[in-house]
SEMARFI-507420 format. One line per 8 residues: number of its first residue (from 1); for each residue x, y, z of C-alpha. Coordinates in nm, 3 decimals, padded with zeros to 5 digits, always signed. Each point is the difference from the previous one (the first is absolute). Layout:
N
NUM) X Y Z; ...
This chain:
756
1) +13.427 +19.102 +12.237; -00.126 +00.106 -00.337; +00.076 -00.212 -00.299; +00.277 +00.142 -00.215; -00.070 -00.020 -00.378; +00.213 -00.255 -00.163; +00.214 +00.079 -00.299; -00.236 -00.196 -00.219
9) -00.293 +00.210 +00.115; +00.190 +00.323 -00.061; +00.083 -00.117 -00.350; -00.365 -00.070 -00.071; -00.102 +00.348 +00.118; +00.274 +00.157 -00.210; -00.102 -00.194 -00.309; -00.366 +00.095 +00.054
17) +00.076 +00.367 +00.046; +00.240 -00.001 -00.293; -00.259 -00.171 -00.218; -00.261 +00.258 +00.096; +00.243 +00.282 -00.075; +00.090 -00.163 -00.333; -00.366 -00.040 -00.097; -00.077 +00.356 +00.105
25) +00.300 +00.133 -00.192; -00.102 -00.200 -00.308; -00.353 +00.138 +00.027; +00.133 +00.354 +00.027; +00.226 -00.057 -00.304; -00.285 -00.145 -00.204; -00.223 +00.293 +00.093; +00.274 +00.248 -00.083
33) +00.061 -00.171 -00.334; -00.370 +00.000 -00.075; -00.041 +00.367 +00.088; +00.320 +00.132 -00.155; +00.017 -00.220 -00.310; -00.318 -00.191 -00.083; -00.250 +00.271 +00.098; +00.233 +00.297 -00.026
41) -00.210 +00.180 -00.262; -00.314 -00.036 +00.211; +00.159 +00.143 +00.317; +00.190 +00.264 -00.192; -00.330 +00.108 -00.150; -00.161 +00.008 +00.345; +00.288 +00.209 +00.132; -00.014 +00.235 -00.296
49) -00.372 +00.047 +00.053; +00.073 +00.113 +00.352; +00.309 +00.205 -00.081; -00.063 +00.124 -00.355; -00.286 +00.154 -00.195; +00.007 -00.004 -00.380; -00.199 +00.160 -00.279; +00.001 -00.092 -00.366
57) +00.107 +00.270 -00.247; -00.187 -00.086 -00.319; +00.201 +00.011 -00.319; -00.134 +00.209 -00.286; -00.124 -00.214 -00.288; +00.183 +00.045 -00.327; -00.126 +00.255 -00.249; -00.186 -00.112 -00.313
65) +00.075 +00.199 -00.317; -00.143 +00.000 -00.350; +00.218 -00.058 -00.306; +00.114 +00.366 +00.002; +00.082 +00.011 +00.370; -00.319 +00.173 +00.114; -00.103 -00.103 +00.351; -00.309 -00.221 +00.014
73) +00.031 -00.119 +00.360; +00.223 +00.115 +00.284; +00.033 -00.025 +00.376; +00.050 +00.289 +00.236; +00.091 +00.022 +00.368; -00.291 +00.053 +00.238; -00.026 -00.046 +00.376; -00.198 -00.198 +00.257
81) -00.088 +00.191 +00.317; +00.065 -00.215 +00.311; -00.138 +00.048 +00.352; +00.188 -00.176 +00.284; -00.239 -00.049 +00.295; +00.279 -00.141 +00.217; +00.218 +00.308 -00.045; -00.286 +00.245 +00.052
89) -00.103 -00.182 +00.320; +00.357 +00.024 +00.129; +00.089 +00.357 -00.091; -00.317 +00.194 -00.091; -00.280 -00.173 +00.191; -00.164 +00.323 +00.118; -00.034 +00.127 -00.359; -00.127 -00.322 -00.159
97) -00.340 +00.132 -00.108; +00.142 +00.328 -00.136; +00.270 -00.185 -00.195; -00.259 -00.234 -00.151; -00.229 +00.289 -00.097; +00.285 +00.203 -00.156; +00.144 -00.295 -00.192; -00.347 -00.100 -00.123
105) -00.061 +00.354 -00.125; +00.329 +00.010 -00.190; -00.065 -00.340 -00.158; -00.373 +00.039 -00.053; -00.107 -00.304 +00.206; -00.232 -00.069 +00.295; +00.175 +00.095 +00.328; -00.213 -00.243 +00.203
113) +00.171 -00.298 -00.161; +00.340 +00.142 +00.099; -00.112 +00.050 +00.359; -00.118 -00.362 +00.015; +00.335 -00.118 -00.133; +00.192 +00.200 +00.260; -00.177 -00.190 +00.276; +00.178 -00.316 -00.117
121) +00.358 +00.068 +00.106; +00.114 -00.345 -00.110; -00.007 +00.122 -00.362; +00.330 +00.137 -00.120; -00.159 +00.174 -00.295; -00.330 +00.072 -00.169; -00.020 +00.120 -00.361; -00.204 +00.320 +00.007
129) -00.001 +00.046 -00.377; +00.192 -00.156 -00.288; +00.164 +00.158 -00.301; -00.033 +00.367 +00.091; +00.179 +00.274 -00.194; +00.310 +00.189 +00.107; -00.206 +00.295 +00.123; -00.182 -00.220 +00.254
137) +00.323 -00.174 +00.097; +00.170 +00.334 +00.066; -00.300 +00.123 +00.198; +00.017 -00.304 +00.231; +00.375 +00.043 +00.050; -00.038 +00.369 +00.077; -00.285 -00.073 +00.242; +00.216 -00.248 +00.192
145) +00.286 +00.250 +00.019; -00.219 +00.296 +00.099; -00.166 -00.198 +00.278; +00.326 -00.163 +00.115; -00.144 -00.349 -00.030; +00.209 -00.314 +00.034; +00.182 -00.100 -00.317; -00.217 -00.304 -00.071
153) -00.332 +00.117 +00.142; -00.131 +00.108 -00.338; +00.219 -00.014 -00.309; +00.014 -00.078 -00.374; +00.141 -00.307 -00.174; +00.084 -00.017 -00.370; -00.228 -00.189 -00.236; -00.050 -00.004 -00.374
161) -00.291 +00.090 -00.227; -00.065 -00.110 -00.360; -00.111 +00.272 -00.239; -00.115 -00.014 -00.362; +00.039 +00.352 -00.144; -00.204 -00.075 -00.315; -00.280 -00.160 +00.202; -00.184 -00.204 -00.266
169) +00.271 -00.036 -00.263; +00.089 -00.365 -00.072; -00.185 -00.110 +00.312; -00.062 -00.357 -00.121; +00.371 -00.038 -00.081; +00.157 +00.169 +00.303; -00.231 -00.139 +00.269; +00.023 +00.122 +00.359
177) +00.115 -00.096 +00.350; -00.201 -00.101 +00.305; +00.009 +00.164 +00.344; +00.314 -00.196 +00.091; +00.180 +00.127 -00.309; -00.008 -00.330 -00.190; -00.078 +00.000 -00.372; -00.335 -00.165 -00.072
185) -00.068 +00.069 -00.368; +00.192 +00.073 -00.319; +00.369 +00.086 -00.005; -00.016 +00.075 +00.373; -00.084 -00.366 +00.065; +00.200 -00.174 -00.276; +00.324 +00.182 +00.082; -00.066 +00.042 +00.373
193) +00.324 -00.175 +00.093; +00.201 +00.262 -00.194; -00.205 +00.300 +00.108; -00.043 -00.063 +00.373; +00.353 +00.076 +00.127; +00.136 -00.101 +00.343; -00.145 +00.155 +00.314; +00.223 +00.162 +00.259
201) -00.033 +00.010 +00.378; +00.032 +00.243 +00.288; +00.114 -00.176 +00.321; -00.032 +00.187 +00.332; +00.135 -00.111 +00.341; -00.245 -00.019 +00.293; +00.075 +00.061 +00.366; -00.094 -00.235 +00.284
209) -00.355 +00.135 +00.003; -00.049 -00.055 -00.375; +00.039 +00.370 -00.083; +00.181 +00.111 -00.313; +00.349 +00.132 +00.069; +00.144 +00.316 -00.163; +00.098 +00.026 -00.368; +00.361 -00.107 +00.059
217) -00.130 -00.348 +00.083; -00.181 -00.055 -00.329; +00.135 -00.166 -00.317; -00.141 +00.066 -00.345; +00.026 -00.253 -00.285; -00.086 +00.187 -00.321; -00.257 -00.139 -00.243; +00.106 -00.094 -00.352
225) -00.245 +00.133 -00.259; -00.136 -00.225 -00.274; +00.117 -00.016 -00.361; -00.135 +00.221 -00.276; -00.197 -00.149 -00.289; -00.017 +00.146 -00.351; -00.304 -00.112 -00.196; -00.039 -00.029 -00.376
233) -00.319 +00.207 +00.038; -00.006 +00.331 -00.188; -00.210 +00.246 +00.200; -00.110 +00.193 -00.309; -00.140 -00.314 -00.163; -00.144 -00.119 +00.329; -00.186 +00.326 +00.056; -00.140 +00.003 -00.354
241) -00.113 -00.362 +00.025; -00.172 +00.052 +00.335; -00.170 +00.321 -00.115; -00.144 -00.162 -00.311; -00.108 -00.313 +00.184; -00.192 +00.222 +00.243; -00.172 +00.164 -00.300; -00.107 -00.330 -00.151
249) -00.139 -00.115 +00.335; -00.233 +00.300 +00.001; -00.078 +00.025 -00.371; -00.080 -00.369 -00.041; -00.152 -00.060 +00.345; +00.248 -00.283 +00.064; -00.119 -00.235 +00.275; +00.305 -00.219 +00.066
257) +00.296 +00.237 -00.034; +00.245 +00.037 -00.286; +00.374 -00.046 -00.029; +00.287 +00.080 -00.231; +00.362 -00.103 -00.056; +00.272 +00.175 -00.200; +00.311 -00.209 -00.053; +00.324 +00.004 -00.195
265) -00.075 -00.273 -00.253; +00.363 -00.110 -00.023; +00.115 +00.003 +00.363; -00.315 -00.062 +00.202; +00.056 +00.317 +00.203; -00.341 +00.126 +00.115; -00.022 +00.374 -00.064; -00.348 +00.044 +00.146
273) -00.255 -00.224 +00.166; -00.328 +00.114 +00.146; -00.327 -00.130 +00.136; -00.280 +00.252 -00.026; -00.090 +00.159 +00.227; +00.323 +00.067 +00.186; -00.015 +00.047 +00.378; +00.186 +00.229 +00.239
281) +00.307 -00.181 +00.137; +00.009 +00.237 +00.297; -00.354 -00.107 +00.094; -00.036 -00.348 -00.147; -00.291 -00.099 +00.225; -00.218 +00.282 -00.134; -00.222 -00.116 -00.287; +00.026 +00.198 -00.324
289) -00.316 +00.165 -00.132; -00.039 -00.290 -00.245; -00.017 -00.260 +00.276; -00.183 +00.224 +00.247; -00.279 +00.032 -00.257; -00.025 -00.379 -00.013; -00.018 -00.017 +00.379; -00.268 +00.271 +00.010
297) -00.205 -00.184 -00.261; +00.030 -00.324 +00.199; -00.119 +00.181 +00.312; -00.302 +00.135 -00.187; -00.087 -00.351 -00.119; +00.025 -00.138 +00.354; -00.219 +00.274 +00.145; -00.261 -00.049 -00.272
305) -00.015 -00.360 +00.115; +00.016 +00.095 +00.369; -00.290 -00.230 +00.091; +00.244 -00.289 -00.042; +00.285 +00.161 +00.195; +00.043 +00.157 +00.340; +00.212 +00.313 +00.039; +00.276 -00.210 +00.153
313) -00.006 -00.240 -00.297; +00.010 +00.287 -00.245; +00.300 +00.152 +00.178; +00.177 -00.338 +00.000; -00.068 -00.056 -00.370; +00.122 +00.351 -00.082; +00.324 -00.059 +00.191; +00.055 -00.325 -00.190
321) -00.073 +00.168 -00.333; +00.235 +00.288 +00.080; +00.280 -00.244 +00.082; -00.049 -00.178 -00.334; -00.003 +00.328 -00.192; +00.313 +00.116 +00.179; +00.184 -00.320 -00.094; -00.115 +00.040 -00.361
329) +00.121 +00.359 +00.002; +00.347 -00.115 +00.103; +00.024 -00.285 -00.252; +00.209 +00.056 -00.310; -00.255 -00.091 -00.267; +00.268 -00.028 -00.269; +00.162 -00.301 +00.168; -00.248 -00.143 +00.250
337) -00.328 -00.024 -00.191; -00.077 -00.228 -00.294; -00.198 +00.095 -00.309; -00.100 -00.156 -00.330; +00.209 +00.199 -00.254; -00.225 -00.049 -00.300; +00.134 +00.108 -00.339; +00.325 +00.144 +00.140
345) +00.102 -00.365 +00.036; -00.040 -00.055 -00.377; +00.355 +00.132 -00.050; +00.130 -00.312 +00.180; -00.207 -00.236 -00.216; +00.106 +00.183 -00.317; +00.369 +00.000 +00.099; -00.009 -00.376 +00.064
353) -00.156 -00.064 -00.342; +00.257 +00.218 -00.179; +00.289 -00.159 +00.192; -00.124 -00.348 -00.096; -00.015 +00.123 -00.364; -00.367 -00.089 -00.019; -00.094 +00.351 -00.117; +00.146 +00.320 -00.139
361) -00.151 +00.345 +00.034; -00.190 -00.034 -00.330; -00.091 -00.370 +00.037; -00.369 -00.082 -00.033; -00.142 -00.115 +00.332; -00.375 -00.044 -00.033; -00.323 +00.159 -00.116; -00.187 +00.163 +00.287
369) -00.380 -00.011 -00.004; -00.040 +00.142 +00.349; -00.007 -00.335 +00.179; +00.201 -00.324 +00.016; -00.115 -00.341 +00.112; +00.251 -00.211 +00.193; -00.093 -00.348 +00.120; -00.367 +00.095 +00.001
377) +00.059 +00.331 +00.182; -00.073 +00.328 -00.181; +00.254 +00.275 +00.068; -00.080 +00.350 -00.121; +00.224 +00.263 -00.150; -00.040 +00.347 +00.150; -00.128 +00.105 -00.345; -00.332 -00.172 -00.061
385) +00.025 +00.052 -00.379; +00.347 -00.155 -00.021; +00.317 +00.113 -00.177; -00.002 -00.214 -00.312; +00.331 -00.140 -00.124; +00.269 +00.070 +00.257; +00.379 -00.026 -00.014; +00.220 +00.020 +00.310
393) +00.055 +00.375 -00.028; -00.371 +00.069 -00.041; -00.078 -00.244 +00.282; +00.202 +00.223 +00.234; -00.139 +00.328 -00.136; -00.360 -00.119 +00.015; +00.062 -00.202 +00.318; -00.191 -00.290 -00.156
401) -00.082 -00.281 +00.245; -00.077 -00.269 -00.263; +00.336 +00.071 -00.162; +00.182 -00.062 +00.327; -00.204 -00.312 +00.064; +00.133 -00.125 -00.333; +00.356 +00.101 +00.095; -00.035 -00.189 +00.329
409) -00.110 -00.307 -00.191; +00.303 +00.034 -00.228; +00.229 +00.009 +00.303; -00.173 -00.287 +00.180; -00.015 -00.053 +00.378; +00.365 -00.102 +00.040; +00.152 +00.294 -00.186; -00.242 +00.246 +00.157
417) +00.066 -00.109 +00.359; +00.376 -00.020 -00.064; +00.009 +00.361 -00.117; -00.233 +00.106 +00.281; +00.256 -00.137 +00.243; +00.301 +00.131 -00.193; -00.139 +00.354 +00.018; +00.004 -00.031 +00.379
425) -00.376 -00.020 +00.046; -00.003 -00.304 +00.228; +00.224 +00.157 +00.265; +00.058 +00.320 +00.190; +00.208 +00.261 -00.179; +00.241 +00.029 +00.294; -00.050 +00.374 +00.044; +00.160 +00.137 +00.318
433) -00.330 +00.086 +00.168; -00.203 -00.195 +00.256; -00.343 -00.147 -00.070; +00.055 -00.109 -00.359; -00.270 -00.240 -00.117; +00.027 -00.263 -00.269; -00.227 -00.109 -00.280; -00.296 -00.236 -00.016
441) +00.018 -00.182 -00.331; -00.105 -00.307 -00.194; +00.294 -00.241 -00.034; +00.068 -00.247 -00.278; -00.175 -00.289 +00.176; -00.328 +00.195 +00.017; +00.026 +00.181 -00.333; -00.300 -00.112 -00.201
449) -00.112 +00.157 -00.333; -00.221 +00.263 +00.166; +00.265 +00.089 +00.260; +00.261 +00.035 -00.275; -00.233 +00.220 -00.206; -00.084 +00.240 +00.284; +00.357 +00.003 +00.132; +00.133 +00.097 -00.343
457) -00.191 +00.329 +00.000; +00.064 +00.072 +00.369; -00.333 -00.077 +00.163; +00.081 -00.296 +00.231; +00.326 +00.032 +00.190; +00.042 +00.258 +00.278; +00.327 +00.192 +00.035; +00.138 +00.291 +00.194
465) +00.049 +00.320 -00.201; +00.373 -00.031 +00.069; +00.010 -00.352 -00.149; -00.178 +00.129 -00.309; +00.228 +00.298 -00.062; +00.311 -00.213 +00.063; -00.112 -00.256 -00.260; -00.096 +00.281 -00.239
473) +00.345 +00.157 +00.043; +00.157 -00.333 -00.103; -00.211 +00.004 -00.317; +00.137 +00.337 -00.113; +00.352 +00.031 +00.154; +00.165 -00.269 -00.208; -00.159 -00.292 +00.182; +00.167 +00.034 +00.341
481) -00.198 -00.071 +00.316; +00.144 +00.233 +00.266; -00.061 +00.024 +00.372; -00.173 +00.326 +00.092; +00.141 +00.199 +00.292; -00.070 +00.327 +00.183; +00.331 +00.046 +00.184; +00.308 +00.118 -00.185
489) +00.255 -00.004 +00.284; +00.049 +00.006 +00.376; +00.266 +00.222 +00.156; +00.144 +00.017 +00.352; +00.039 +00.315 +00.209; +00.323 +00.091 -00.176; -00.149 -00.037 -00.348; +00.159 -00.334 -00.085
497) -00.218 -00.227 -00.213; -00.063 -00.322 +00.192; -00.256 -00.148 -00.238; -00.111 +00.075 -00.355; -00.261 -00.155 -00.225; +00.129 -00.075 -00.346; -00.210 -00.122 -00.292; -00.089 -00.365 +00.048
505) -00.093 -00.188 -00.318; -00.178 -00.326 +00.082; -00.002 -00.130 -00.359; -00.056 +00.093 -00.363; -00.351 -00.112 -00.090; -00.021 +00.105 -00.365; +00.256 +00.109 -00.258; +00.088 +00.358 -00.086
513) -00.154 -00.061 -00.344; -00.335 -00.099 +00.151; +00.019 +00.293 +00.243; +00.061 +00.244 -00.287; -00.303 -00.139 -00.185; -00.214 +00.045 +00.311; +00.122 +00.359 +00.049; -00.092 +00.084 -00.358
521) -00.348 -00.154 +00.028; -00.073 +00.164 +00.336; +00.103 +00.341 -00.135; -00.248 -00.057 -00.281; -00.267 -00.076 +00.261; +00.043 +00.349 +00.148; +00.022 +00.176 -00.337; -00.251 -00.219 -00.188
529) -00.335 +00.123 -00.133; +00.103 +00.363 +00.031; +00.129 -00.013 +00.355; -00.103 -00.126 +00.342; -00.054 +00.155 +00.342; +00.366 -00.070 +00.079; +00.137 +00.158 -00.318; +00.220 +00.309 +00.039
537) +00.119 +00.207 -00.293; +00.377 -00.004 -00.034; +00.053 -00.310 +00.213; +00.032 -00.365 -00.095; -00.223 -00.190 +00.241; -00.102 -00.363 -00.004; -00.266 -00.158 +00.215; -00.303 -00.217 +00.053
545) -00.313 +00.058 +00.205; -00.218 -00.258 +00.169; -00.343 -00.036 +00.154; -00.091 -00.302 +00.212; -00.315 -00.125 +00.166; +00.023 -00.085 +00.371; -00.162 -00.337 -00.060; +00.110 -00.148 +00.330
553) -00.174 +00.277 +00.199; -00.310 +00.110 -00.193; -00.267 -00.152 -00.223; -00.116 +00.135 -00.336; -00.278 +00.210 +00.152; +00.234 +00.209 +00.215; +00.333 -00.060 -00.176; +00.289 +00.231 +00.083
561) +00.316 +00.054 -00.200; +00.370 +00.077 +00.019; +00.144 +00.236 -00.260; +00.376 +00.010 -00.052; +00.266 +00.100 -00.248; +00.372 -00.047 -00.037; +00.210 +00.235 -00.218; +00.369 +00.050 -00.070
569) +00.221 +00.260 -00.166; +00.206 +00.054 -00.215; -00.160 -00.283 -00.195; +00.316 -00.090 -00.192; +00.225 -00.013 +00.308; -00.217 -00.006 +00.314; +00.123 +00.178 +00.310; -00.325 +00.059 +00.186
577) -00.290 -00.237 +00.045; -00.317 +00.095 +00.188; -00.305 -00.198 +00.110; -00.321 +00.142 +00.145; -00.281 -00.213 +00.143; -00.343 +00.142 +00.090; -00.208 -00.239 +00.210; -00.379 +00.028 -00.033
585) -00.063 +00.330 -00.181; -00.371 +00.076 +00.047; -00.059 +00.317 -00.201; -00.105 -00.164 -00.325; +00.343 -00.057 -00.161; +00.164 -00.339 +00.053; +00.262 -00.045 -00.272; +00.365 +00.023 +00.097
593) +00.052 +00.223 -00.302; -00.249 +00.245 +00.147; +00.074 -00.009 +00.374; +00.371 -00.091 +00.019; +00.151 +00.140 -00.322; -00.073 +00.366 +00.088; +00.197 -00.042 +00.323; +00.302 -00.128 -00.194
601) -00.034 +00.275 -00.258; -00.020 +00.269 +00.269; +00.306 -00.130 +00.189; +00.201 -00.035 -00.323; -00.100 +00.354 -00.106; +00.114 +00.141 +00.333; +00.315 -00.205 +00.050; +00.163 -00.133 -00.318
609) +00.221 +00.306 -00.044; +00.095 -00.026 +00.368; +00.117 -00.354 -00.077; +00.210 +00.122 -00.292; -00.237 -00.130 -00.266; -00.083 +00.281 -00.244; -00.255 +00.030 -00.279; +00.124 -00.040 -00.356
617) -00.256 +00.147 -00.237; -00.041 -00.068 -00.368; -00.019 +00.295 -00.239; -00.376 -00.052 -00.027; -00.041 -00.005 +00.379; +00.204 +00.320 +00.036; -00.214 +00.166 -00.265; -00.320 -00.086 +00.188
625) +00.120 +00.087 +00.349; -00.175 +00.265 +00.205; +00.156 +00.345 +00.003; -00.018 +00.294 +00.239; -00.179 +00.326 -00.064; +00.263 +00.271 -00.065; +00.004 +00.333 +00.185; -00.148 +00.264 -00.229
633) -00.149 +00.246 +00.252; +00.066 +00.364 -00.086; +00.075 -00.074 -00.366; -00.197 +00.104 -00.305; -00.231 -00.231 -00.191; +00.243 -00.075 -00.285; +00.280 -00.086 +00.239; -00.229 -00.232 +00.197
641) -00.112 -00.178 -00.319; +00.360 -00.052 -00.112; +00.103 -00.139 +00.340; -00.295 -00.239 +00.024; +00.062 -00.132 -00.352; +00.360 -00.076 +00.098; -00.137 -00.223 +00.277; -00.241 -00.172 -00.240
649) -00.308 +00.156 +00.158; -00.315 +00.151 -00.144; -00.162 +00.315 +00.136; -00.320 +00.200 +00.037; -00.016 +00.372 +00.079; -00.248 +00.163 +00.232; +00.011 +00.377 -00.053; +00.198 +00.216 -00.243
657) +00.286 -00.195 -00.160; +00.197 +00.325 -00.021; -00.013 +00.047 +00.376; +00.223 -00.138 +00.275; -00.026 -00.356 +00.139; -00.124 +00.012 +00.360; -00.052 -00.371 +00.065; -00.025 -00.340 -00.165
665) -00.195 -00.316 +00.068; +00.173 -00.235 +00.067; +00.251 +00.216 +00.187; +00.370 +00.021 -00.075; +00.193 -00.315 +00.100; -00.304 -00.231 +00.003; +00.007 -00.322 -00.201; -00.214 -00.014 -00.312
673) -00.013 -00.255 -00.282; +00.198 +00.102 -00.306; -00.255 +00.141 -00.244; -00.223 +00.121 +00.284; -00.164 +00.342 +00.004; +00.107 +00.289 +00.227; -00.259 +00.270 +00.063; +00.171 +00.344 -00.002
681) -00.167 +00.285 +00.187; +00.092 +00.348 -00.117; -00.008 +00.315 +00.212; -00.274 -00.029 +00.264; -00.220 -00.253 -00.175; -00.213 -00.208 +00.237; +00.074 -00.373 +00.016; -00.255 -00.231 -00.159
689) -00.125 -00.313 +00.171; -00.144 -00.323 -00.139; -00.172 -00.301 +00.157; +00.222 -00.305 +00.033; -00.162 -00.302 -00.170; -00.012 -00.352 +00.144; +00.228 -00.237 -00.193; +00.015 -00.291 +00.247
697) -00.047 -00.328 -00.186; +00.098 +00.146 -00.338; +00.287 -00.112 -00.223; +00.296 +00.235 -00.045; -00.126 +00.104 -00.342; -00.348 +00.077 +00.131; +00.129 +00.188 +00.305; +00.235 +00.208 -00.214
705) -00.284 +00.104 -00.229; -00.238 +00.091 +00.284; +00.253 +00.198 +00.206; +00.151 +00.198 -00.289; -00.349 +00.078 -00.131; -00.074 +00.155 +00.340; +00.294 +00.238 -00.043; +00.230 -00.188 +00.236
713) +00.326 -00.188 -00.044; +00.035 -00.369 +00.078; +00.311 -00.158 +00.144; -00.011 -00.377 -00.032; +00.161 -00.225 +00.262; +00.014 -00.373 +00.064; +00.209 -00.251 -00.192; -00.306 -00.148 -00.173
721) -00.123 +00.330 -00.146; +00.083 -00.109 -00.354; -00.184 -00.329 +00.043; -00.341 +00.018 -00.165; -00.152 -00.197 +00.290; +00.128 +00.242 +00.267; -00.256 +00.224 +00.165; +00.021 +00.323 +00.199
729) -00.017 -00.063 +00.374; +00.119 +00.330 +00.152; -00.018 +00.364 -00.113; +00.191 +00.268 +00.186; -00.280 +00.259 -00.010; -00.337 -00.127 +00.114; -00.274 -00.011 -00.262; -00.256 +00.280 +00.025
737) +00.235 +00.252 +00.159; +00.098 +00.327 -00.167; +00.358 +00.038 -00.122; +00.181 +00.269 -00.194; -00.008 -00.056 -00.372; +00.327 -00.165 -00.106; +00.057 -00.175 +00.334; +00.161 -00.344 -00.013
745) -00.207 -00.299 +00.109; +00.216 -00.305 +00.072; -00.183 -00.323 -00.076; +00.132 -00.341 +00.108; -00.083 -00.308 -00.207; +00.009 -00.361 +00.114; -00.078 -00.338 -00.143; -00.227 -00.221 +00.207
753) +00.062 -00.353 -00.121; +00.249 -00.282 +00.048; +00.218 +00.114 -00.291; +00.075 +00.343 +00.144
């Protein structure tokens, strides 16, 4: 008889089974909790990957405008062409090669790559080509419809493309985006967070085999475009600045670029900022001619020394050099590179001395003999013969180094370094652009007698051009150090302003009284000695030029220079301040007054009226202004004489005075100096020609005599024309050529010294 389990045994079995069930249930609960709660996102993601397919819809970046609302940068919708190997394998397998060939032809790509991709059916999509235009997108869509292909076999997805309609304009300010659409330079980088927008998404359901389901199973989350940015940049000023910087690069054979800044002296709003040469924002990786020439020269040097390099080494070195040149091309020279400002800095030293009541404009400073000796070190003035007795005003006009050494000694190391810091020259300006550099300077603890002497006339400390113009603005705007900025406001997609840049005053460095004294003295610098290269008739302009040696890079045998100038107008109540810096001019002229001042003068001539600043001429200036030749064709001789006299012009007849005027030289409407001579041809008289003389290098008085003696008219240009030291540098009609008697030859005069 079999043993019957006792009650105790049954209880043990029950407890064991129950315990196992309890443990198993607990395990299941823990696993469920882990899957559904702790790791829910992971498994949801895995499920979505199997059940859903999604594509990003890139948001359009915000538009960048200039101060007048002109578009400088904008994004447009483009498309990516997608090939789905999985779908083609499922629905159009027999036509795979034809589809690949047709799609490749439409998109302009290699069909063999598409065929290879179609062999890998695990891929849901392959990007055939990115950022195609609407025409290509429509062609792909029509091809799919015409050939009755599956919906997601080959199709287009929205993308976005950045476009710069003005190409090179304000390139160093605007910057550009990389392939992923992220800002990497300029405004594009600094304000990337505002410009980028929020991407959208297209989510499509997949069937059990991973195939995309029809349109009714897709959900579209629209992208939100980025915010718009309005700059303080004025395109008219920007264009003029860039054009004239390009000219100086060529005319002066500039080896290390040039840059310029135009700023509102009171608010810090930057109206134009350029590094010459500009580059094409639509093709930023392409070197400009300026940099390509440097690369070509480097290649020639390597090949001349080919015995030391293999072809592979030369190619590697060229690639490295090209990368360096490309980075330099992109850098904003006005904020990222340091330079020794030279005599432009003397305005800071002078302002500090006036503020401390150590000197007035007519206070005696020193007697200049062409050299000063400081602690056993001889420091030369740019003028080897010296300037004699010098007061503060004359020290600025003559740009006398010994005078500013004496002023530095009057201030002493503590005062000098305190003002250097107060003018913001020990810190970044805070401009809203990436890549701003800061100064390298001698501080109080290291300021010995020689360092103080050289610092006082601007030859020791290294600044950015933006630091220099910002300090200069504080000297002439009433003493207020302002924060420069290039963005006026940021607006959302509905036009609401979400951020604006107001004027930020860091501190008042000098008094209004001192600032007024400095304005007066700096206006005298431009007008002194009969005018300077920056002088413009009818306008009140103040300024100071500077020329510095690059002592930290070159020795005396191969010294290179930086020429710069900073000017402002109107001199009595400054609105506009402009600085131009020319780095390593190599065409024989080095002075800032010669290489930088003409750029400022040209931009002011082209743009001051655009800025609402108009010429106000004295009676004497009006009397001496050029006039236009009146229209006298078809009239008799007496009538022509009477008309020309009314315009203040002289005349000479060719032919019978009682005949009829057939032509004049200069022709009607052309500019001619008041008092000039018009040659009047009567009836069918043949025009007379004369040989144009060479007046390059002559003074204005000499050139006038030579040209008028040749039977021609002279039109004088250049702010320094009245200065006895100015010399002719350009004549509009080449010497030795034949010109009609009476023709106007325009001659430009420049000074070529530190005072100009």
